[in-house]
Backbone as a chain_set.jsonl record, in Angstrom:
{"seq": "MGEWIARTPESTVLHLGCGMDSRVYRVDPPASVRWFDVDYPEVVDLRRQVYPDRPAYRMIGASLLERGWLDEVPGDLPAMILAEGVMMYLPPDGAEALLASLVGHFPGGRLAFDALSKLAVRMAGVDKTVGATGATLGWGLDDPDHVKKSGPRLELIAELSTPKTAGHERLPLAIRAAAAMEPFPKLRRMNRLLLYRF", "coords": {"N": [[141.839, 53.709, 109.049], [143.125, 52.624, 106.784], [144.046, 50.236, 107.936], [141.632, 48.957, 108.496], [140.656, 48.49, 105.89], [142.649, 46.808, 104.93], [142.233, 44.562, 106.549], [139.627, 43.983, 105.932], [138.941, 43.504, 103.021], [136.765, 43.311, 101.294], [134.37, 45.395, 101.578], [132.411, 48.2, 102.786], [132.931, 51.668, 102.747], [131.805, 54.457, 104.395], [131.657, 57.781, 104.313], [130.714, 60.377, 106.095], [129.529, 63.709, 105.839], [131.64, 64.656, 104.249], [132.742, 66.917, 103.039], [135.277, 68.656, 101.33], [137.203, 66.774, 101.513], [139.867, 64.71, 100.513], [140.194, 62.05, 101.07], [139.472, 59.47, 99.997], [141.045, 59.315, 97.721], [143.579, 59.537, 98.76], [143.766, 57.32, 100.471], [143.256, 55.363, 98.62], [141.702, 52.874, 98.038], [141.25, 49.354, 97.123], [139.289, 48.147, 94.305], [137.474, 46.418, 95.367], [136.47, 47.526, 97.615], [133.729, 49.361, 98.387], [133.127, 52.731, 98.23], [131.583, 55.503, 99.694], [130.967, 58.888, 99.644], [129.352, 61.363, 101.47], [127.503, 64.332, 101.502], [126.071, 67.668, 101.686], [124.03, 68.548, 98.817], [125.102, 70.759, 97.314], [127.761, 70.74, 98.06], [128.599, 68.263, 97.119], [128.177, 68.692, 94.399], [130.236, 70.53, 93.885], [132.447, 68.92, 94.545], [132.303, 67.077, 92.447], [133.145, 68.618, 90.35], [135.781, 68.948, 90.915], [137.061, 66.528, 91.657], [138.096, 63.443, 90.116], [136.322, 60.637, 88.615], [136.361, 57.329, 90.016], [136.977, 53.787, 90.355], [134.386, 51.919, 91.994], [133.504, 54.016, 93.585], [131.385, 56.511, 94.904], [129.511, 59.522, 95.09], [127.136, 61.051, 97.222], [124.653, 63.376, 97.303], [123.084, 64.835, 99.848], [121.239, 65.832, 102.77], [122.164, 64.636, 105.939], [120.066, 64.253, 107.594], [117.899, 63.754, 106.055], [115.434, 61.441, 104.935], [115.972, 58.352, 103.265], [118.443, 58.613, 101.794], [120.294, 56.738, 102.635], [119.383, 54.435, 101.528], [120.559, 54.296, 99.089], [122.945, 53.123, 99.475], [124.37, 50.006, 99.427], [123.681, 47.462, 101.813], [124.957, 45.071, 102.391], [127.55, 44.341, 103.084], [130.261, 44.422, 105.546], [130.9, 47.546, 107.235], [132.871, 50.546, 107.335], [132.372, 53.395, 108.998], [132.641, 56.831, 108.959], [132.546, 59.929, 110.582], [133.509, 62.946, 110.792], [133.618, 65.944, 112.593], [130.852, 66.324, 112.449], [128.639, 65.148, 113.916], [128.047, 66.763, 116.177], [126.747, 68.92, 115.102], [124.229, 68.158, 114.511], [120.741, 67.959, 115.414], [119.715, 66.672, 118.644], [117.736, 64.529, 118.466], [117.949, 63.945, 115.769], [120.631, 63.119, 115.489], [120.634, 60.776, 117.016], [118.73, 59.235, 115.67], [120.055, 58.936, 113.235], [122.315, 57.4, 113.991], [121.019, 55.025, 114.783], [119.904, 54.229, 112.319], [122.213, 53.819, 110.747], [123.597, 51.736, 112.094], [121.686, 49.741, 111.957], [121.599, 49.241, 109.258], [123.801, 47.866, 108.22], [125.585, 44.676, 108.29], [127.595, 44.597, 110.187], [130.546, 46.202, 111.583], [132.591, 49.164, 111.879], [132.383, 52.284, 113.58], [133.314, 55.583, 113.596], [133.638, 58.683, 115.179], [133.836, 62.169, 116.144], [133.05, 63.639, 119.255], [131.359, 66.078, 121.18], [130.946, 67.022, 124.596], [127.895, 67.737, 126.416], [128.251, 70.086, 127.852], [130.428, 71.188, 126.466], [129.222, 71.684, 124.005], [127.472, 73.746, 124.724], [129.362, 75.682, 125.516], [130.869, 76.058, 123.157], [128.913, 77.131, 121.605], [128.754, 79.777, 122.351], [131.134, 80.742, 121.572], [132.951, 83.042, 119.659], [134.198, 82.415, 117.223], [132.845, 80.165, 116.34], [130.214, 81.146, 116.231], [130.502, 83.033, 114.19], [130.436, 81.566, 111.884], [127.828, 80.939, 111.476], [126.895, 78.511, 112.153], [125.079, 76.086, 114.077], [125.306, 74.377, 117.061], [124.275, 71.194, 118.279], [123.93, 68.325, 119.222], [125.144, 66.78, 122.074], [127.344, 64.593, 123.821], [127.738, 62.993, 126.732], [128.294, 60.541, 127.984], [129.876, 57.9, 126.494], [128.639, 55.402, 126.264], [125.999, 55.992, 126.062], [125.093, 55.973, 123.473], [124.128, 53.467, 122.998], [121.427, 53.453, 123.373], [120.409, 54.253, 120.981], [121.693, 52.585, 119.157], [121.894, 49.536, 120.007], [123.803, 47.591, 119.417], [126.24, 48.834, 119.372], [129.53, 49.023, 120.527], [131.918, 50.471, 122.48], [135.271, 50.791, 121.576], [137.552, 52.312, 121.523], [138.804, 55.412, 122.758], [139.804, 58.689, 122.412], [141.223, 61.559, 123.695], [140.859, 65.098, 123.045], [143.29, 66.815, 123.345], [145.247, 65.058, 122.536], [145.1, 64.738, 119.85], [145.768, 65.364, 116.359], [145.887, 68.686, 115.085], [144.692, 69.967, 117.197], [145.339, 72.518, 118.107], [143.963, 74.221, 116.433], [141.341, 74.309, 117.139], [138.336, 75.953, 118.444], [138.853, 78.509, 120.921], [137.42, 78.194, 123.358], [136.933, 75.436, 123.448], [139.543, 74.416, 123.447], [140.445, 75.462, 125.872], [138.775, 74.159, 127.666], [139.539, 71.525, 127.191], [142.072, 71.557, 128.254], [141.636, 71.168, 130.87], [141.478, 68.516, 131.331], [142.424, 66.693, 133.389], [140.485, 66.869, 135.361], [137.731, 65.049, 136.397], [134.987, 65.639, 135.564], [135.374, 67.198, 133.367], [136.921, 65.914, 131.538], [135.889, 64.694, 129.32], [135.206, 66.533, 127.357], [135.708, 66.896, 124.609], [136.236, 64.428, 122.288], [137.547, 61.683, 120.353], [135.82, 58.902, 119.167], [135.596, 55.397, 118.818], [133.711, 52.763, 117.683], [132.616, 49.338, 117.618], [130.293, 47.277, 115.826]], "CA": [[141.091, 53.422, 107.833], [143.911, 51.689, 105.988], [144.056, 48.945, 108.622], [140.304, 48.355, 108.285], [140.579, 48.013, 104.504], [143.542, 45.658, 104.804], [141.617, 43.425, 107.218], [138.294, 43.741, 105.383], [139.085, 44.001, 101.645], [135.444, 43.437, 100.68], [133.623, 46.155, 102.572], [131.892, 49.506, 102.4], [133.346, 52.821, 103.539], [130.805, 55.512, 104.338], [132.268, 58.999, 104.855], [129.624, 61.335, 106.273], [129.999, 65.088, 105.954], [132.993, 64.558, 103.68], [133.27, 68.205, 102.592], [136.181, 68.528, 100.175], [138.25, 65.827, 101.918], [140.337, 63.841, 99.426], [140.617, 60.792, 101.707], [139.341, 58.296, 99.126], [142.177, 59.305, 96.788], [144.793, 59.323, 99.55], [143.76, 55.933, 100.926], [143.325, 54.592, 97.378], [141.296, 51.493, 98.31], [141.034, 48.514, 95.943], [137.925, 48.212, 93.769], [136.603, 45.552, 96.17], [135.915, 48.375, 98.667], [132.777, 50.362, 97.879], [133.324, 53.947, 99.031], [130.54, 56.507, 99.502], [131.129, 60.181, 100.304], [128.026, 61.979, 101.596], [127.444, 65.702, 102.024], [124.993, 68.443, 101.076], [124.098, 68.525, 97.348], [125.986, 71.784, 96.75], [129.137, 70.295, 98.302], [128.852, 67.161, 96.185], [128.309, 69.297, 93.062], [131.595, 71.073, 93.802], [133.371, 67.777, 94.511], [132.273, 66.477, 91.101], [133.922, 69.482, 89.458], [137.187, 68.933, 91.322], [137.635, 65.189, 91.769], [137.746, 62.531, 89.027], [135.677, 59.368, 88.957], [137.266, 56.214, 90.281], [136.194, 52.557, 90.518], [133.701, 51.606, 93.251], [133.373, 55.244, 94.377], [130.189, 57.274, 94.566], [129.166, 60.661, 95.945], [125.698, 61.208, 97.429], [124.306, 64.717, 97.759], [121.889, 64.813, 100.691], [121.39, 66.115, 104.193], [122.155, 63.391, 106.712], [118.784, 64.167, 108.29], [116.857, 63.349, 105.101], [115.16, 60.01, 104.827], [116.129, 57.762, 101.945], [119.763, 58.611, 101.167], [121.018, 55.514, 102.989], [118.913, 53.377, 100.628], [121.458, 54.268, 97.937], [124.168, 52.421, 99.896], [124.083, 48.593, 99.724], [123.934, 47.123, 103.207], [125.272, 43.648, 102.476], [128.934, 44.119, 103.506], [130.683, 45.193, 106.725], [131.133, 48.953, 106.889], [133.635, 51.502, 108.14], [131.623, 54.647, 108.913], [133.422, 57.926, 109.501], [131.827, 61.211, 110.642], [134.372, 63.922, 111.467], [133.06, 67.291, 112.64], [129.491, 66.223, 111.924], [127.574, 64.765, 114.844], [127.681, 67.843, 117.092], [125.917, 69.901, 114.4], [122.898, 67.589, 114.327], [119.896, 68.04, 116.613], [119.822, 65.409, 119.38], [116.922, 63.436, 117.922], [118.486, 63.611, 114.448], [121.871, 62.348, 115.672], [120.307, 59.447, 117.519], [118.065, 58.504, 114.584], [121.086, 58.597, 112.261], [123.086, 56.277, 114.532], [120.18, 53.827, 114.705], [119.795, 53.843, 110.907], [123.496, 53.317, 110.268], [123.888, 50.438, 112.703], [120.707, 48.782, 111.459], [121.716, 49.059, 107.807], [124.929, 46.998, 107.864], [125.701, 43.484, 109.141], [128.586, 44.855, 111.225], [131.589, 47.112, 111.138], [133.158, 50.144, 112.796], [131.841, 53.639, 113.493], [134.226, 56.529, 114.231], [133.217, 60.084, 115.104], [134.245, 63.005, 117.258], [131.877, 64.049, 120.022], [131.477, 67.088, 122.23], [130.03, 66.839, 125.72], [126.821, 68.733, 126.422], [128.841, 71.344, 128.308], [131.238, 71.728, 125.366], [128.286, 72.216, 123.009], [127.026, 75.058, 125.217], [130.5, 76.607, 125.496], [131.208, 76.379, 121.769], [127.827, 77.934, 121.054], [128.978, 81.195, 122.631], [132.451, 81.101, 121.046], [132.777, 83.931, 118.505], [134.628, 81.783, 115.968], [131.753, 79.284, 115.918], [129.079, 81.998, 115.877], [130.763, 83.726, 112.929], [130.133, 80.678, 110.748], [126.388, 80.759, 111.359], [126.576, 77.137, 112.521], [124.426, 75.845, 115.359], [125.646, 73.083, 117.634], [123.079, 70.583, 118.854], [124.043, 67.074, 119.962], [126.264, 66.573, 122.976], [127.41, 63.226, 124.334], [128.535, 62.936, 127.951], [128.684, 59.157, 128.248], [129.953, 57.181, 125.215], [127.716, 54.266, 126.239], [124.639, 56.484, 125.821], [124.689, 55.675, 122.096], [123.46, 52.163, 122.97], [119.979, 53.671, 123.29], [120.089, 54.343, 119.555], [122.245, 51.408, 118.492], [122.304, 48.605, 121.067], [124.953, 46.785, 119.005], [127.469, 49.623, 119.439], [130.426, 48.748, 121.645], [133.067, 51.372, 122.442], [136.546, 50.069, 121.61], [138.655, 53.26, 121.693], [138.437, 56.796, 123.057], [141.001, 59.516, 122.388], [140.864, 62.921, 124.065], [141.243, 66.14, 122.098], [144.677, 67.287, 123.347], [146.139, 64.056, 121.955], [144.809, 64.612, 118.432], [146.374, 66.336, 115.442], [145.054, 69.847, 114.79], [144.073, 70.467, 118.427], [145.592, 73.953, 118.256], [143.07, 74.989, 115.556], [139.986, 74.289, 117.682], [137.95, 77.2, 119.106], [139.505, 78.753, 122.204], [136.637, 77.629, 124.462], [137.134, 73.986, 123.473], [140.929, 74.163, 123.87], [140.549, 75.763, 127.299], [138.115, 73.075, 128.39], [140.344, 70.314, 127.052], [143.235, 71.687, 129.135], [141.216, 70.75, 132.203], [141.218, 67.081, 131.239], [142.62, 65.931, 134.632], [139.307, 66.919, 136.216], [136.818, 64.036, 135.874], [133.789, 66.135, 134.891], [135.737, 67.948, 132.178], [137.848, 65.188, 130.667], [135.247, 64.219, 128.096], [134.651, 67.674, 126.637], [135.799, 66.64, 123.171], [137.082, 63.259, 122.057], [137.28, 60.808, 119.217], [135.27, 57.63, 119.639], [135.542, 54.306, 117.843], [132.831, 51.68, 118.11], [132.324, 48.197, 116.728], [128.891, 46.833, 115.897]], "C": [[141.834, 52.392, 106.979], [143.947, 50.307, 106.597], [142.737, 48.216, 108.418], [140.221, 47.746, 106.894], [141.475, 46.794, 104.309], [142.927, 44.409, 105.421], [140.3, 43.02, 106.587], [138.268, 44.229, 103.93], [137.776, 44.06, 100.861], [134.535, 44.097, 101.708], [133.111, 47.449, 101.965], [132.496, 50.557, 103.327], [132.306, 53.905, 103.305], [131.37, 56.72, 105.061], [131.203, 60.079, 104.899], [130.159, 62.739, 106.492], [131.406, 65.228, 105.415], [133.587, 65.908, 103.298], [134.118, 68.026, 101.351], [137.353, 67.588, 100.483], [138.588, 64.884, 100.759], [140.715, 62.446, 99.929], [140.521, 59.59, 100.778], [140.507, 58.19, 98.153], [143.487, 59.06, 97.53], [144.898, 57.883, 100.035], [143.886, 54.981, 99.732], [142.95, 53.122, 97.595], [141.158, 50.68, 97.021], [139.566, 48.581, 95.511], [136.962, 47.31, 94.532], [135.977, 46.31, 97.343], [135.005, 49.407, 98.015], [132.834, 51.564, 98.808], [132.25, 54.961, 98.666], [130.882, 57.749, 100.313], [129.772, 60.87, 100.301], [128.157, 63.382, 102.172], [126.291, 66.416, 101.331], [125.141, 68.455, 99.549], [125.057, 69.55, 96.752], [127.462, 71.422, 96.96], [129.505, 69.199, 97.319], [128.979, 67.687, 94.758], [129.719, 69.858, 92.872], [132.63, 69.954, 93.74], [133.444, 67.183, 93.103], [133.039, 67.32, 90.087], [135.418, 69.36, 89.7], [137.813, 67.55, 91.242], [137.185, 64.282, 90.623], [136.982, 61.313, 89.543], [136.748, 58.334, 89.263], [136.408, 54.965, 90.516], [135.61, 52.426, 91.922], [133.557, 52.818, 94.169], [132.142, 56.002, 93.922], [129.988, 58.395, 95.57], [127.649, 60.765, 96.026], [125.453, 62.603, 97.997], [123.006, 64.705, 98.528], [122.235, 65.311, 102.085], [121.333, 64.787, 104.936], [120.836, 63.193, 107.443], [117.645, 63.768, 107.357], [116.656, 61.845, 105.15], [115.502, 59.551, 103.408], [117.534, 57.717, 101.39], [120.526, 57.326, 101.46], [120.575, 54.335, 102.123], [119.8, 53.257, 99.387], [122.754, 53.522, 98.223], [123.819, 50.968, 100.177], [124.498, 48.25, 101.15], [124.355, 45.687, 103.418], [126.678, 43.332, 102.967], [129.226, 44.854, 104.809], [131.073, 46.606, 106.31], [132.062, 49.639, 107.881], [132.952, 52.841, 107.932], [132.413, 55.725, 109.646], [132.609, 59.216, 109.447], [132.667, 62.189, 111.464], [133.716, 65.302, 111.435], [131.635, 67.358, 112.158], [128.454, 66.105, 113.034], [127.123, 65.919, 115.742], [126.807, 68.914, 116.439], [124.499, 69.404, 114.163], [122.057, 67.823, 115.578], [119.927, 66.692, 117.326], [119.003, 64.268, 118.796], [117.417, 63.006, 116.541], [119.753, 62.78, 114.541], [121.558, 60.932, 116.098], [119.609, 58.608, 116.458], [119.075, 58.081, 113.526], [121.896, 57.4, 112.735], [122.296, 54.979, 114.422], [120.082, 53.32, 113.27], [121.088, 53.22, 110.397], [123.779, 51.912, 110.802], [122.927, 49.371, 112.195], [120.871, 48.428, 109.997], [122.764, 48.018, 107.409], [125.002, 45.784, 108.786], [126.685, 43.65, 110.292], [129.594, 45.851, 110.71], [132.112, 47.977, 112.259], [132.516, 51.499, 112.523], [132.777, 54.55, 114.257], [133.679, 57.947, 114.066], [133.788, 60.842, 116.287], [132.989, 63.53, 117.939], [132.254, 65.125, 121.029], [130.549, 66.7, 123.374], [128.94, 67.908, 125.631], [127.338, 70.093, 126.883], [129.661, 71.989, 127.196], [130.362, 72.305, 124.268], [127.812, 73.597, 123.44], [128.154, 76.083, 125.139], [130.855, 77.023, 124.069], [130.145, 77.258, 121.133], [127.99, 79.424, 121.31], [130.349, 81.654, 122.142], [132.272, 81.91, 119.76], [133.181, 83.275, 117.191], [133.575, 80.819, 115.449], [130.572, 80.123, 115.447], [129.255, 82.692, 114.541], [130.439, 82.87, 111.712], [128.642, 80.547, 110.5], [125.948, 79.349, 111.734], [125.908, 77.083, 113.887], [124.815, 74.459, 115.848], [124.421, 72.517, 118.337], [123.349, 69.406, 119.759], [125.306, 67.029, 120.798], [126.189, 65.174, 123.564], [128.323, 63.212, 125.556], [129.106, 61.54, 128.196], [128.715, 58.396, 126.928], [129.013, 55.987, 125.125], [126.271, 54.69, 125.995], [124.16, 56.138, 124.41], [123.997, 54.321, 121.983], [121.941, 52.296, 122.941], [119.531, 53.733, 121.837], [120.529, 53.096, 118.804], [122.754, 50.425, 119.514], [123.528, 47.756, 120.711], [126.273, 47.528, 119.141], [128.257, 49.319, 120.709], [131.666, 49.624, 121.499], [134.355, 50.562, 122.532], [137.745, 51.011, 121.734], [138.104, 54.658, 121.917], [139.724, 57.597, 123.168], [140.6, 60.948, 122.691], [141.472, 63.933, 123.105], [142.705, 66.568, 122.155], [145.659, 66.309, 122.713], [145.931, 63.888, 120.454], [145.525, 65.693, 117.614], [145.392, 67.478, 115.193], [144.367, 70.446, 116.01], [144.207, 71.985, 118.546], [144.669, 74.807, 117.391], [141.622, 75.005, 116.05], [139.644, 75.646, 118.309], [138.559, 77.292, 120.504], [138.743, 78.107, 123.362], [136.852, 76.124, 124.574], [138.552, 73.665, 123.929], [141.097, 74.409, 125.37], [139.919, 74.652, 128.125], [138.945, 71.805, 128.344], [141.569, 70.362, 127.955], [142.911, 71.25, 130.555], [140.93, 69.261, 132.27], [141.449, 66.305, 132.54], [141.402, 65.925, 135.558], [138.228, 66.011, 135.625], [135.634, 64.583, 135.091], [134.115, 66.83, 133.569], [136.528, 67.116, 131.158], [137.212, 64.705, 129.364], [134.599, 65.363, 127.32], [134.618, 67.429, 125.13], [136.732, 65.455, 122.977], [136.663, 62.527, 120.813], [136.859, 59.457, 119.762], [135.258, 56.62, 118.493], [134.714, 53.176, 118.432], [132.902, 50.531, 117.113], [130.843, 47.872, 116.867], [128.719, 45.579, 115.033]], "O": [[141.246, 51.416, 106.512], [143.887, 49.309, 105.88], [142.718, 47.006, 108.194], [139.768, 46.612, 106.736], [141.104, 45.854, 103.606], [143.079, 43.313, 104.88], [139.889, 41.864, 106.683], [137.646, 45.249, 103.632], [137.684, 44.781, 99.868], [134.0, 43.434, 102.596], [133.347, 47.748, 100.794], [132.564, 50.362, 104.54], [131.97, 54.23, 102.166], [131.544, 56.695, 106.279], [130.829, 60.635, 103.866], [131.12, 62.94, 107.234], [132.265, 65.844, 106.046], [134.809, 66.043, 103.236], [133.724, 67.323, 100.422], [138.371, 67.609, 99.79], [137.696, 64.335, 100.112], [141.48, 61.74, 99.272], [141.427, 58.757, 100.777], [140.914, 57.084, 97.797], [144.403, 58.442, 96.987], [145.977, 57.292, 100.016], [144.534, 53.938, 99.818], [143.768, 52.229, 97.368], [140.969, 51.251, 95.947], [138.709, 49.024, 96.275], [135.749, 47.427, 94.36], [135.062, 45.804, 97.993], [135.445, 50.218, 97.2], [132.62, 51.443, 100.015], [132.026, 55.249, 97.49], [131.066, 57.672, 101.528], [129.116, 60.957, 99.263], [128.824, 63.598, 103.183], [125.613, 65.833, 100.485], [126.26, 68.379, 99.04], [125.756, 69.247, 95.785], [128.309, 71.76, 96.134], [130.598, 69.206, 96.751], [129.798, 67.187, 93.987], [130.323, 69.678, 91.815], [133.583, 70.033, 92.965], [134.523, 66.829, 92.629], [133.525, 66.8, 89.083], [136.226, 69.633, 88.812], [138.958, 67.405, 90.813], [136.03, 64.339, 90.203], [136.994, 61.004, 90.734], [137.892, 58.451, 88.824], [135.228, 55.086, 90.845], [136.256, 52.775, 92.911], [133.494, 52.669, 95.389], [131.876, 56.127, 92.726], [130.262, 58.232, 96.759], [126.954, 60.59, 95.024], [125.988, 62.959, 99.047], [121.935, 64.578, 97.935], [123.382, 65.221, 102.523], [120.537, 63.913, 104.592], [120.523, 62.081, 107.866], [116.542, 63.473, 107.819], [117.595, 61.082, 105.377], [115.328, 60.311, 102.455], [117.817, 56.846, 100.568], [121.316, 56.871, 100.633], [121.302, 53.349, 101.995], [119.788, 52.227, 98.713], [123.568, 53.313, 97.323], [123.036, 50.706, 101.09], [125.54, 48.696, 101.63], [124.142, 45.129, 104.494], [126.981, 42.171, 103.242], [128.524, 45.805, 105.151], [131.519, 46.838, 105.186], [132.049, 49.361, 109.081], [132.946, 53.371, 106.82], [132.802, 55.553, 110.801], [132.05, 59.562, 108.407], [132.544, 62.246, 112.688], [133.306, 65.773, 110.375], [131.237, 68.336, 111.524], [127.499, 66.881, 113.081], [125.934, 66.037, 116.037], [126.196, 69.725, 117.134], [123.656, 70.151, 113.666], [122.596, 67.882, 116.683], [120.143, 65.666, 116.682], [119.511, 63.157, 118.643], [117.316, 61.833, 116.185], [119.94, 61.842, 113.766], [122.157, 59.984, 115.59], [119.86, 57.408, 116.35], [118.968, 56.985, 112.975], [122.14, 56.476, 111.959], [122.837, 53.951, 114.016], [120.166, 52.116, 113.031], [121.059, 52.209, 109.695], [124.155, 51.015, 110.047], [123.318, 48.217, 112.023], [120.336, 47.417, 109.54], [122.628, 47.364, 106.375], [124.541, 45.839, 109.926], [126.612, 42.912, 111.274], [129.525, 46.295, 109.564], [132.089, 47.594, 113.429], [132.157, 51.818, 111.389], [133.019, 54.329, 115.443], [133.307, 58.36, 112.967], [134.174, 60.253, 117.297], [131.991, 63.828, 117.283], [133.32, 65.086, 121.643], [129.488, 66.118, 123.148], [129.054, 68.862, 124.862], [126.917, 71.129, 126.37], [129.597, 73.203, 127.003], [130.72, 73.315, 123.661], [127.753, 74.518, 122.625], [127.928, 77.226, 124.74], [131.109, 78.198, 123.805], [130.438, 78.039, 120.228], [127.436, 80.246, 120.581], [130.692, 82.828, 122.279], [131.524, 81.504, 118.871], [132.575, 83.544, 116.153], [133.425, 80.669, 114.237], [129.994, 79.853, 114.395], [128.279, 82.921, 113.827], [130.195, 83.398, 110.627], [128.229, 80.093, 109.433], [124.764, 79.024, 111.646], [126.147, 77.935, 114.743], [124.665, 73.476, 115.122], [123.628, 73.258, 118.917], [123.036, 69.463, 120.948], [126.408, 67.218, 120.284], [125.103, 64.637, 123.779], [129.534, 63.395, 125.435], [130.269, 61.393, 128.572], [127.672, 58.254, 126.29], [128.626, 55.593, 124.025], [125.411, 53.844, 125.748], [122.957, 56.022, 124.175], [123.344, 54.049, 120.975], [121.243, 51.368, 122.533], [118.421, 53.321, 121.499], [119.821, 52.61, 117.921], [123.933, 50.462, 119.866], [124.215, 47.257, 121.602], [127.332, 46.91, 119.036], [127.72, 49.353, 121.816], [132.383, 49.526, 120.503], [134.523, 49.749, 123.441], [138.851, 50.553, 122.023], [137.082, 55.041, 121.348], [140.626, 57.236, 123.923], [139.728, 61.5, 122.019], [142.47, 63.658, 122.439], [143.329, 66.682, 121.101], [146.785, 66.687, 122.387], [146.519, 62.994, 119.846], [145.837, 66.774, 118.111], [144.186, 67.246, 115.102], [143.54, 71.345, 115.868], [143.297, 72.657, 119.031], [144.599, 76.018, 117.599], [140.769, 75.65, 115.44], [140.544, 76.407, 118.666], [138.753, 76.281, 121.18], [139.361, 77.529, 124.257], [136.942, 75.593, 125.681], [138.75, 72.74, 124.716], [141.799, 73.665, 126.055], [140.459, 74.251, 129.156], [139.045, 71.088, 129.339], [142.059, 69.316, 128.38], [143.814, 70.992, 131.351], [140.221, 68.798, 133.163], [140.734, 65.334, 132.788], [141.299, 65.073, 136.44], [137.848, 66.187, 134.468], [135.302, 64.037, 134.039], [133.227, 67.028, 132.74], [136.772, 67.572, 130.041], [137.916, 64.348, 128.419], [133.556, 65.176, 126.694], [133.624, 67.719, 124.464], [137.873, 65.469, 123.439], [135.568, 62.725, 120.288], [137.462, 58.933, 120.699], [134.949, 56.957, 117.35], [134.983, 52.696, 119.533], [133.204, 50.72, 115.935], [130.223, 48.156, 117.892], [127.618, 45.036, 114.947]]}, "num_chains": 1, "name": "protein.A"}
């Protein structure tokens, strides 16, 4: 993120499903970077009670599946779009429509998100720690190039597997067990971080 801002000082950062993440304050971008944090209205209401205002920063309270929230984000500058722990909770058609909207909205940029394979989505769905949250997993991605159906401009530039990421030990047991089988071709893409340019 910091490297992107250094290379693209006039840009937009779009943080989807931001939760209570304080990244905008930790990164501390210059006012030339417009930063938007997006999450459910109740999450954004809580954020507004906890975090102070800052220049060129705005919070948007909306479901990512709602139409219209992206209209609140100017689309005239390159964008760094981040969606951590988000895409797998969307229904397949909703995830693909979101990708198409994001890529079509900006002149170019980067898109980073973590993705579960379809098998990992099924496995996590029966994991007790996931079930206890009441969450439902939906979108699985087996082939990173599949996103080109939604956003033909998307080009994969980096892929990092789960065991090589920070916090791997806190993932549900089913996902950690699957990730341990990474040497096997069909299992190596159970969970990974993906970075695209568009």
